[in-house]
N, C-alpha and C positions, 0 to 999 in steps of 0.2 A: 881549845882547838875545836873544828870541823867534824860530825862524824861518816859526811860523805867527802868522800875525791875532789878535789879541784879535779877543777882542767883548765891548764894554760894552753892557751893555742896560739904559737910561734907565728911573728912572720907573714914566714908563709904561708905561711893552712890561712890561715888570715886574708888575705891577701886573697888567694886560690877563692877563697869557699865568696867574695864579694863578688869577683869575678863572672864568678857562677851564677852567681843571682842576676850581674848584670843580665849575663848571659839568654838568660831564661826570660825577663823582660823585655825586651827587647824582642823576644823569637814573638814573645803573646804579642808583644805591641803591631808586629808584621802582621801576624794573621789575624788580627784585629782590622789591621788595617786594607789584609783583603778583604777579610769579607762586608768589607765597607764598602769596598770600589764594587763589592758584583753588587750590595746591594744599588752602591748609585747607579754604576748600569743598567738596571733592572726598572733603576724610575726615570735615565732617559730614554729606555724603548721604550716606560707608555707612553712619555709626554710627547716622546715622535708619532707617535699612531696614535694619539685623541689631535693631536695636532692638525694630522692627512685626515682626522673623521674629523670635522673644525672642517680642511677647507674641502673636505666633499657634502654637508651638510650647503655649505656654506654656495656653494657650487652650483648645488640644487636647489637650494631657495631663489639664488639667483637669475635660474635660468628660466622660459616659459614656462607657468605652467600650465596651457591651455586641455583641452585634454580634448583630443581629437573624435570624433564620429564614420558613419559606415559612408556620411554625407561631403564629410567634406579631403574623399579622396578622390581622385581626377579620377581613378578607375574601381573599380570591381570585379570581381574577378566570376564572370561567364557561370550563368546555369550549365552539368553535363546533360540535366536532362532538358532545358529546352532547344540547349543548341551543341553537343555535341561534337559538331568543327574548330566553334569556337571557344572553346572550351578544350583541343588541343591546341588549336594558333596562339591561347593564349599559354 
């Protein structure tokens, strides 16, 4: 006979422990799923921002890259010191 007392669990105790362990596992899995969902949402936001930046960049690259100078304009601001009345009309 052994000197350590042996504990025999009843069927009900075993079932309770099993159910408790399963609930803990389910709870842990639920929190892991929530964390993963949060990270996925962040990744989707990042991807959408990158796509928007890419579209903006592509539209800027496809636009007319001409640099305008003052002689390209049809008008220029009149000089106030040369003709104050023309400047006021402008």
